[in-house]
N, CA, C and O atoms as a MOPAC input file, in Angstrom:
PM7 MOZYME 1SCF
protein

 N     19.10200 1     0.92100 1    25.58600 1
 C     18.97900 1    -0.09000 1    24.56400 1
 C     18.23800 1     0.45500 1    23.34100 1
 O     18.63000 1     0.17500 1    22.20800 1
 N     17.16700 1     1.23300 1    23.55900 1
 C     16.39400 1     1.76600 1    22.45000 1
 C     17.21900 1     2.73000 1    21.60500 1
 O     17.05300 1     2.78600 1    20.38700 1
 N     18.10400 1     3.48700 1    22.24200 1
 C     18.95100 1     4.41700 1    21.50000 1
 C     19.95400 1     3.66700 1    20.63400 1
 O     20.24800 1     4.08500 1    19.51400 1
 N     20.47300 1     2.57500 1    21.14500 1
 C     21.46900 1     1.79400 1    20.42000 1
 C     20.84700 1     1.00200 1    19.26000 1
 O     21.49800 1     0.76400 1    18.24300 1
 N     19.59000 1     0.60200 1    19.42600 1
 C     18.89200 1    -0.20600 1    18.42100 1
 C     17.51600 1     0.40400 1    18.12100 1
 O     16.49300 1    -0.19800 1    18.44600 1
 N     17.48300 1     1.59100 1    17.50500 1
 C     16.19400 1     2.26100 1    17.25700 1
 C     15.30300 1     1.51400 1    16.27100 1
 O     14.11100 1     1.80400 1    16.17000 1
 N     15.86300 1     0.56900 1    15.55600 1
 C     15.13400 1    -0.18800 1    14.53400 1
 C     14.44400 1    -1.42100 1    15.10300 1
 O     13.75700 1    -2.12600 1    14.36400 1
 N     14.60800 1    -1.70500 1    16.41100 1
 C     13.99100 1    -2.86800 1    17.05200 1
 C     12.84800 1    -2.44600 1    17.96400 1
 O     12.93100 1    -1.42200 1    18.64300 1
 N     11.78600 1    -3.23600 1    17.97700 1
 C     10.68300 1    -3.05500 1    18.91800 1
 C     10.06000 1    -4.43000 1    19.16500 1
 O     10.40000 1    -5.40500 1    18.49600 1
 N      9.15700 1    -4.49400 1    20.12000 1
 C      8.49000 1    -5.76400 1    20.41300 1
 C      6.97800 1    -5.58200 1    20.37100 1
 O      6.45400 1    -4.49400 1    20.61200 1
 N      6.30100 1    -6.66700 1    20.06000 1
 C      4.84600 1    -6.72900 1    20.07600 1
 C      4.48500 1    -8.14700 1    20.49400 1
 O      4.64400 1    -9.09300 1    19.72300 1
 N      4.00100 1    -8.28300 1    21.71500 1
 C      3.67800 1    -9.59000 1    22.29100 1
 C      4.88800 1   -10.52300 1    22.20300 1
 O      5.92500 1   -10.23600 1    22.79900 1
 N      4.77400 1   -11.62300 1    21.47800 1
 C      5.87300 1   -12.59800 1    21.40700 1
 C      6.72800 1   -12.42500 1    20.15500 1
 O      7.38900 1   -13.36300 1    19.70900 1
 N      6.71000 1   -11.21300 1    19.59300 1
 C      7.42700 1   -10.95800 1    18.34200 1
 C      8.38300 1    -9.78300 1    18.48500 1
 O      8.13500 1    -8.83900 1    19.23600 1
 N      9.47200 1    -9.86800 1    17.75200 1
 C     10.38800 1    -8.73800 1    17.61500 1
 C     10.09700 1    -8.11800 1    16.25800 1
 O      9.97800 1    -8.82500 1    15.25800 1
 N      9.98500 1    -6.80400 1    16.22800 1
 C      9.80400 1    -6.09000 1    14.96800 1
 C     11.12000 1    -5.40300 1    14.62200 1
 O     11.80100 1    -4.86700 1    15.49600 1
 N     11.46200 1    -5.42400 1    13.35700 1
 C     12.71300 1    -4.83500 1    12.91400 1
 C     12.47000 1    -3.99300 1    11.65900 1
 O     11.94300 1    -4.47800 1    10.65800 1
 N     12.86400 1    -2.72600 1    11.74100 1
 C     12.74400 1    -1.81000 1    10.60500 1
 C     14.00800 1    -1.92300 1     9.76800 1
 O     15.12100 1    -1.79500 1    10.27800 1
 N     13.82000 1    -2.16400 1     8.47600 1
 C     14.95500 1    -2.39900 1     7.58800 1
 C     14.94500 1    -1.47900 1     6.38200 1
 O     13.89500 1    -1.01500 1     5.93700 1
 N     16.12300 1    -1.23100 1     5.87100 1
 C     16.32200 1    -0.60400 1     4.56000 1
 C     17.07700 1    -1.64600 1     3.74800 1
 O     18.26100 1    -1.88200 1     3.98600 1
 N     16.40200 1    -2.26700 1     2.79400 1
 C     16.95000 1    -3.40500 1     2.06100 1
 C     17.76900 1    -2.94200 1     0.85900 1
 O     17.37100 1    -2.04200 1     0.11900 1
 N     18.91100 1    -3.57500 1     0.68800 1
 C     19.80900 1    -3.30100 1    -0.43800 1
 C     19.89100 1    -4.57000 1    -1.29200 1
 O     20.64400 1    -5.48700 1    -0.96300 1
 N     19.11100 1    -4.63200 1    -2.40300 1
 C     19.13200 1    -5.82600 1    -3.25500 1
 C     20.36800 1    -5.85600 1    -4.15400 1
 O     21.06500 1    -4.85300 1    -4.30300 1
 N     20.62600 1    -7.01800 1    -4.74800 1
 C     21.73900 1    -7.25100 1    -5.67100 1
 C     23.09200 1    -6.90000 1    -5.04600 1
 O     23.98300 1    -6.38400 1    -5.72300 1
 N     23.23300 1    -7.18200 1    -3.76700 1
 C     24.49400 1    -6.91400 1    -3.06900 1
 C     25.43100 1    -8.10700 1    -3.21800 1
 O     24.99000 1    -9.22600 1    -3.47900 1
 N     26.70100 1    -7.86200 1    -3.05300 1
 C     27.68600 1    -8.94500 1    -3.13500 1
 C     27.65300 1    -9.81200 1    -1.88300 1
 O     27.85500 1   -11.02400 1    -1.95500 1
 N     27.39800 1    -9.18600 1    -0.73100 1
 C     27.40200 1    -9.90000 1     0.54800 1
 C     26.06000 1    -9.69700 1     1.24500 1
 O     25.55500 1    -8.57700 1     1.32200 1
 N     25.48700 1   -10.78900 1     1.75200 1
 C     24.20200 1   -10.69800 1     2.45300 1
 C     24.39900 1   -10.44700 1     3.94000 1
 O     25.39900 1   -10.85300 1     4.53200 1
 N     23.41100 1    -9.76300 1     4.53100 1
 C     23.40600 1    -9.58600 1     5.96900 1
 C     23.26000 1    -8.14900 1     6.39500 1
 O     23.07600 1    -7.25900 1     5.56500 1
 N     23.34400 1    -7.91800 1     7.70600 1
 C     23.13600 1    -6.58100 1     8.25100 1
 C     24.31700 1    -5.66100 1     7.99600 1
 O     25.45600 1    -6.10100 1     7.84200 1
 N     24.01300 1    -4.37900 1     7.95800 1
 C     25.04000 1    -3.35400 1     7.78600 1
 C     24.90400 1    -2.30200 1     8.86600 1
 O     24.71600 1    -2.61900 1    10.04100 1
 N     25.00100 1    -1.06100 1     8.46100 1
 C     24.91000 1     0.01800 1     9.44100 1
 C     23.46800 1     0.50000 1     9.59000 1
 O     22.56800 1     0.03500 1     8.89200 1
 N     23.27100 1     1.43400 1    10.50500 1
 C     21.94800 1     1.98900 1    10.76900 1
 C     21.80800 1     3.28100 1     9.97400 1
 O     22.66500 1     4.16200 1    10.04000 1
 N     20.71000 1     3.38000 1     9.22100 1
 C     20.45000 1     4.55100 1     8.39000 1
 C     19.07000 1     5.09700 1     8.73400 1
 O     18.05800 1     4.44600 1     8.47500 1
 N     19.03000 1     6.29500 1     9.31900 1
 C     17.74500 1     6.94100 1     9.60200 1
 C     16.77800 1     6.10300 1    10.40500 1
 O     15.58500 1     6.09100 1    10.10200 1
 N     17.24900 1     5.40700 1    11.41400 1
 C     16.38300 1     4.61300 1    12.26500 1
 C     16.06000 1     3.22900 1    11.73800 1
 O     15.29200 1     2.49300 1    12.35900 1
 N     16.63700 1     2.86200 1    10.59800 1
 C     16.42000 1     1.52800 1    10.03300 1
 C     17.76900 1     0.83800 1     9.86100 1
 O     18.78300 1     1.48500 1     9.60300 1
 N     17.76400 1    -0.46300 1    10.00600 1
 C     18.96900 1    -1.25600 1     9.81100 1
 C     19.09500 1    -1.61200 1     8.33300 1
 O     18.16000 1    -2.14100 1     7.73200 1
 N     20.23100 1    -1.32400 1     7.76700 1
 C     20.47200 1    -1.70400 1     6.36900 1
 C     20.73000 1    -3.20400 1     6.31400 1
 O     21.53200 1    -3.73900 1     7.07900 1
 N     20.02600 1    -3.88300 1     5.38500 1
 C     20.19500 1    -5.32500 1     5.22400 1
 C     20.39000 1    -5.61800 1     3.74300 1
 O     19.55600 1    -5.24400 1     2.91900 1
 N     21.46900 1    -6.27200 1     3.41000 1
 C     21.78500 1    -6.57400 1     2.01400 1
 C     21.39900 1    -8.01000 1     1.66400 1
 O     21.54800 1    -8.93100 1     2.46700 1
 N     20.89500 1    -8.16800 1     0.42900 1
 C     20.57800 1    -9.49700 1    -0.09900 1
 C     21.14200 1    -9.60100 1    -1.51000 1
 O     21.28400 1    -8.59300 1    -2.20200 1
 N     21.45900 1   -10.81100 1    -1.93100 1
 C     22.02900 1   -11.03300 1    -3.25900 1
 C     20.99800 1   -10.92000 1    -4.37700 1
 O     21.34700 1   -10.55400 1    -5.49900 1
 N     19.76200 1   -11.22200 1    -4.09700 1
 C     18.71500 1   -11.30000 1    -5.12000 1
 C     18.31900 1    -9.91500 1    -5.63500 1
 O     18.42000 1    -8.92300 1    -4.91200 1
 N     17.86700 1    -9.85900 1    -6.89200 1
 C     17.38800 1    -8.59600 1    -7.44600 1
 C     15.98500 1    -8.27700 1    -6.92400 1
 O     15.25500 1    -9.16200 1    -6.47700 1
 N     15.63200 1    -7.00500 1    -6.99200 1
 C     14.30700 1    -6.55900 1    -6.54500 1
 C     13.29700 1    -6.71000 1    -7.68200 1
 O     12.80300 1    -5.72600 1    -8.23100 1
 N     13.00500 1    -7.95600 1    -8.01700 1
 C     12.03600 1    -8.23200 1    -9.06900 1
 C     11.27600 1    -9.51100 1    -8.75000 1
 O     11.86000 1   -10.49900 1    -8.30500 1
 N      9.97700 1    -9.48200 1    -8.97900 1
 C      9.10500 1   -10.64300 1    -8.79800 1
 C      9.23000 1   -11.28000 1    -7.41700 1
 O      9.13400 1   -12.50100 1    -7.28800 1
 N      9.44100 1   -10.47100 1    -6.39300 1
 C      9.49600 1   -10.97500 1    -5.01800 1
 C     10.76700 1   -11.70800 1    -4.64800 1
 O     10.86100 1   -12.25900 1    -3.55200 1
 N     11.75200 1   -11.73000 1    -5.54100 1
 C     12.99100 1   -12.46200 1    -5.26600 1
 C     13.75400 1   -11.87800 1    -4.08800 1
 O     14.26900 1   -12.62400 1    -3.25500 1
 N     13.83300 1   -10.55200 1    -4.00400 1
 C     14.55500 1    -9.91800 1    -2.89400 1
 C     13.82500 1   -10.16100 1    -1.57500 1
 O     14.46800 1   -10.37300 1    -0.54600 1
 N     12.49400 1   -10.13200 1    -1.59100 1
 C     11.73300 1   -10.40000 1    -0.36300 1
 C     11.97000 1   -11.82400 1     0.13100 1
 O     12.16800 1   -12.04500 1     1.32500 1
 N     11.95000 1   -12.78400 1    -0.78200 1
 C     12.19900 1   -14.17800 1    -0.40200 1
 C     13.60800 1   -14.34100 1     0.15200 1
 O     13.81200 1   -15.02200 1     1.15700 1
 N     14.57600 1   -13.71600 1    -0.50400 1
 C     15.96300 1   -13.78300 1    -0.03700 1
 C     16.10900 1   -13.10300 1     1.32600 1
 O     16.87900 1   -13.56100 1     2.17100 1
 N     15.37200 1   -12.01300 1     1.53700 1
 C     15.42800 1   -11.30600 1     2.80900 1
 C     14.90200 1   -12.18100 1     3.93800 1
 O     15.54400 1   -12.29300 1     4.98300 1
 N     13.75200 1   -12.79900 1     3.74100 1
 C     13.17000 1   -13.67100 1     4.77000 1
 C     14.13600 1   -14.81300 1     5.09900 1
 O     14.34900 1   -15.13700 1     6.26700 1
 N     14.70900 1   -15.41200 1     4.07200 1
 C     15.66100 1   -16.50200 1     4.27600 1
 C     16.90300 1   -16.01600 1     5.03400 1
 O     17.38000 1   -16.69200 1     5.94600 1
 N     17.41800 1   -14.85800 1     4.65800 1
 C     18.61300 1   -14.30100 1     5.29700 1
 C     18.36100 1   -13.93300 1     6.75600 1
 O     19.19000 1   -14.20500 1     7.62500 1
 N     17.21400 1   -13.31500 1     7.01800 1
 C     16.84500 1   -12.94200 1     8.39400 1
 C     16.70400 1   -14.20000 1     9.24300 1
 O     17.21800 1   -14.25400 1    10.36000 1
 N     16.01500 1   -15.20700 1     8.72600 1
 C     15.81800 1   -16.45500 1     9.46800 1
 C     17.15600 1   -17.11500 1     9.80200 1
 O     17.37300 1   -17.56100 1    10.92800 1
 N     18.03600 1   -17.17100 1     8.82700 1
 C     19.34300 1   -17.77700 1     9.05700 1
 C     20.14500 1   -16.97000 1    10.09300 1
 O     20.75200 1   -17.54600 1    10.99500 1
 N     20.14400 1   -15.65800 1     9.95900 1
 C     20.91200 1   -14.80100 1    10.85900 1
 C     20.44400 1   -14.94200 1    12.30700 1
 O     21.26200 1   -15.07700 1    13.21700 1
 N     19.11900 1   -14.91200 1    12.51800 1
 C     18.56700 1   -14.97200 1    13.87700 1
 C     18.30700 1   -16.40500 1    14.34400 1
 O     17.81500 1   -16.62100 1    15.45200 1
 N     18.64100 1   -17.38300 1    13.49600 1
 C     18.51100 1   -18.80100 1    13.83700 1
 C     17.07400 1   -19.18600 1    14.19400 1
 O     16.80700 1   -19.80500 1    15.22400 1
 N     16.16300 1   -18.79400 1    13.30300 1
 C     14.75200 1   -19.16800 1    13.42000 1
 C     14.32200 1   -19.75700 1    12.07800 1
 O     15.07400 1   -19.69400 1    11.10500 1
 N     13.13000 1   -20.32200 1    12.02200 1
 C     12.64100 1   -20.86100 1    10.75100 1
 C     12.09600 1   -19.72900 1     9.88100 1
 O     11.72100 1   -18.67300 1    10.39000 1
 N     12.05500 1   -19.95300 1     8.58200 1
 C     11.51200 1   -18.94300 1     7.66600 1
 C     10.04800 1   -18.64800 1     7.98200 1
 O      9.57800 1   -17.53200 1     7.76000 1
 N      9.33100 1   -19.63600 1     8.49600 1
 C      7.92900 1   -19.44200 1     8.84600 1
 C      7.72000 1   -18.49000 1    10.00900 1
 O      6.61400 1   -17.98700 1    10.20600 1
 N      8.75900 1   -18.23800 1    10.77500 1
 C      8.66400 1   -17.30600 1    11.90200 1
 C      8.88500 1   -15.85200 1    11.47700 1
 O      8.67200 1   -14.93200 1    12.26600 1
 N      9.30700 1   -15.65100 1    10.23900 1
 C      9.62500 1   -14.31000 1     9.73900 1
 C      8.54500 1   -13.87100 1     8.76400 1
 O      8.20100 1   -14.61400 1     7.84500 1
 N      8.00500 1   -12.66800 1     8.95800 1
 C      7.00600 1   -12.15600 1     8.01800 1
 C      7.23600 1   -10.67100 1     7.76400 1
 O      7.70100 1    -9.93700 1     8.63500 1
 N      6.90000 1   -10.25200 1     6.55900 1
 C      6.98100 1    -8.83800 1     6.19900 1
 C      5.63700 1    -8.21200 1     6.54100 1
 O      4.61400 1    -8.57100 1     5.95800 1
 N      5.63800 1    -7.27700 1     7.48600 1
 C      4.40700 1    -6.62700 1     7.92700 1
 C      3.98900 1    -5.57900 1     6.91200 1
 O      2.82700 1    -5.53300 1     6.50800 1
 N      4.91300 1    -4.74800 1     6.50300 1
 C      4.65000 1    -3.83800 1     5.38800 1
 C      5.94300 1    -3.49600 1     4.67200 1
 O      7.04100 1    -3.64000 1     5.20800 1
 N      5.76800 1    -3.03300 1     3.42300 1
 C      6.91200 1    -2.69600 1     2.60300 1
 C      7.22300 1    -3.75000 1     1.55800 1
 O      8.35400 1    -3.82500 1     1.07700 1
 N      6.24600 1    -4.56300 1     1.19900 1
 C      6.46200 1    -5.62800 1     0.20500 1
 C      7.09000 1    -5.10600 1    -1.08300 1
 O      7.91800 1    -5.78700 1    -1.68700 1
 N      6.70300 1    -3.90300 1    -1.50800 1
 C      7.19800 1    -3.35900 1    -2.77400 1
 C      8.15000 1    -2.17900 1    -2.57100 1
 O      8.41800 1    -1.42400 1    -3.50500 1
 N      8.65100 1    -2.03000 1    -1.36100 1
 C      9.54000 1    -0.91400 1    -1.02600 1
 C     10.85500 1    -1.44100 1    -0.46400 1
 O     10.92100 1    -2.57300 1     0.01700 1
 N     11.88100 1    -0.63300 1    -0.52400 1
 C     13.14600 1    -1.02900 1     0.11100 1
 C     13.07900 1    -0.85200 1     1.62100 1
 O     13.83900 1    -1.47800 1     2.36000 1
 N     12.16500 1     0.00200 1     2.07800 1
 C     11.95700 1     0.19500 1     3.51200 1
 C     10.88000 1    -0.77900 1     3.96300 1
 O      9.76200 1    -0.75800 1     3.45000 1
 N     11.21700 1    -1.62800 1     4.91800 1
 C     10.30800 1    -2.69800 1     5.33900 1
 C     10.23100 1    -2.79800 1     6.85900 1
 O     11.14000 1    -2.37800 1     7.57500 1
 N      9.13000 1    -3.36100 1     7.32900 1
 C      8.97600 1    -3.72800 1     8.72700 1
 C      8.73700 1    -5.23000 1     8.75400 1
 O      7.78700 1    -5.72900 1     8.15100 1
 N      9.60400 1    -5.94300 1     9.45600 1
 C      9.48800 1    -7.39400 1     9.57900 1
 C      9.16300 1    -7.77000 1    11.00700 1
 O      9.52700 1    -7.06200 1    11.94600 1
 N      8.47900 1    -8.88300 1    11.16800 1
 C      8.23000 1    -9.46700 1    12.48600 1
 C      8.87400 1   -10.83600 1    12.54000 1
 O      8.83300 1   -11.60700 1    11.58100 1
 N      9.46900 1   -11.11700 1    13.68400 1
 C     10.06900 1   -12.42300 1    13.90800 1
 C      9.40800 1   -13.01900 1    15.14700 1
 O      9.62400 1   -12.53500 1    16.25900 1
 N      8.61200 1   -14.05800 1    14.96400 1
 C      7.91600 1   -14.70700 1    16.08000 1
 C      8.87900 1   -15.59000 1    16.85400 1
 O      9.76500 1   -16.23000 1    16.28700 1
 N      8.68000 1   -15.60700 1    18.16700 1
 C      9.43600 1   -16.51400 1    19.01400 1
 C     10.86900 1   -16.08900 1    19.28800 1
 O     11.64100 1   -16.86900 1    19.84500 1
 N     11.23700 1   -14.88800 1    18.91600 1
 C     12.58400 1   -14.36700 1    19.17800 1
 C     12.47400 1   -13.28100 1    20.23700 1
 O     11.67500 1   -12.35600 1    20.09400 1
 N     13.25800 1   -13.38100 1    21.28700 1
 C     13.21500 1   -12.34900 1    22.32300 1
 C     14.04000 1   -11.14500 1    21.88700 1
 O     14.96600 1   -11.26800 1    21.08600 1
 N     13.69400 1    -9.99500 1    22.41900 1
 C     14.44400 1    -8.77800 1    22.13700 1
 C     15.88800 1    -8.93800 1    22.59700 1
 O     16.81700 1    -8.49600 1    21.92100 1
 N     16.06700 1    -9.57100 1    23.74400 1
 C     17.41600 1    -9.79500 1    24.28100 1
 C     18.25600 1   -10.62100 1    23.30900 1
 O     19.40400 1   -10.27300 1    23.03500 1
 N     17.69400 1   -11.70900 1    22.78800 1
 C     18.42500 1   -12.56100 1    21.84700 1
 C     18.73600 1   -11.82600 1    20.54500 1
 O     19.81000 1   -12.00100 1    19.97000 1
 N     17.79500 1   -11.00600 1    20.08400 1
 C     18.02300 1   -10.22800 1    18.86000 1
 C     19.18500 1    -9.25700 1    19.05400 1
 O     20.04400 1    -9.12500 1    18.18200 1
 N     19.20500 1    -8.58900 1    20.18400 1
 C     20.26400 1    -7.61600 1    20.46800 1
 C     21.62000 1    -8.30100 1    20.59500 1
 O     22.62100 1    -7.80600 1    20.07600 1
 N     21.65300 1    -9.42700 1    21.28000 1
 C     22.91700 1   -10.16700 1    21.42400 1
 C     23.47000 1   -10.53000 1    20.05100 1
 O     24.66000 1   -10.35200 1    19.79200 1
 N     22.61500 1   -11.03500 1    19.17600 1
 C     23.06200 1   -11.44400 1    17.84500 1
 C     23.52100 1   -10.24000 1    17.01900 1
 O     24.53800 1   -10.30700 1    16.32800 1
 N     22.77000 1    -9.14600 1    17.09400 1
 C     23.11800 1    -7.96700 1    16.31500 1
 C     24.39500 1    -7.29100 1    16.79900 1
 O     25.15500 1    -6.74600 1    15.99900 1
 N     24.62500 1    -7.32400 1    18.08200 1
 C     25.85900 1    -6.70700 1    18.63300 1
 C     27.11300 1    -7.35900 1    18.06800 1
 O     28.16700 1    -6.72700 1    18.01100 1
 N     27.01000 1    -8.59200 1    17.65700 1
 C     28.16200 1    -9.30700 1    17.09900 1
 C     28.59000 1    -8.75100 1    15.74300 1
 O     29.74000 1    -8.92300 1    15.33700 1
 N     27.66600 1    -8.07900 1    15.03500 1
 C     27.96800 1    -7.71200 1    13.65100 1
 C     27.70800 1    -6.26000 1    13.24900 1
 O     28.20900 1    -5.80900 1    12.21800 1
 N     26.94400 1    -5.53300 1    14.03600 1
 C     26.54300 1    -4.17500 1    13.64000 1
 C     27.75000 1    -3.24800 1    13.55500 1
 O     28.63000 1    -3.24800 1    14.41600 1
 N     27.75500 1    -2.46300 1    12.48900 1
 C     28.79200 1    -1.43500 1    12.29000 1
 C     28.17600 1    -0.10900 1    12.68200 1
 O     27.17700 1     0.30900 1    12.09600 1
 N     28.75200 1     0.55100 1    13.65500 1
 C     28.24200 1     1.86500 1    14.07300 1
 C     28.49300 1     2.88700 1    12.97400 1
 O     29.55700 1     2.92500 1    12.35600 1
 N     27.48100 1     3.71100 1    12.75400 1
 C     27.64600 1     4.75800 1    11.74300 1
 C     27.68700 1     6.11900 1    12.38200 1
 O     27.82200 1     7.12400 1    11.68500 1

């Protein structure tokens, strides 16, 4: 499982996900895996926190959790980010991601 999803880890009751964010994209959501991080596209530009807000909203919608359960641990000003999702099991995250991930 770790080899298939190197960008996922757990910490207590949280799933951590390493992302490479692509702002100003035409389509939102997950893409392929790049260097151990999952590429995630958002429509918003990377200015004044707009892409971060769009990312949290997109992640919450994708994993079917509330926006309050999603937090950026580090990478607020970078395209490379680490997010935590509270209350989501690793198993549920993997099931959801398997539906859409494009192998690279």
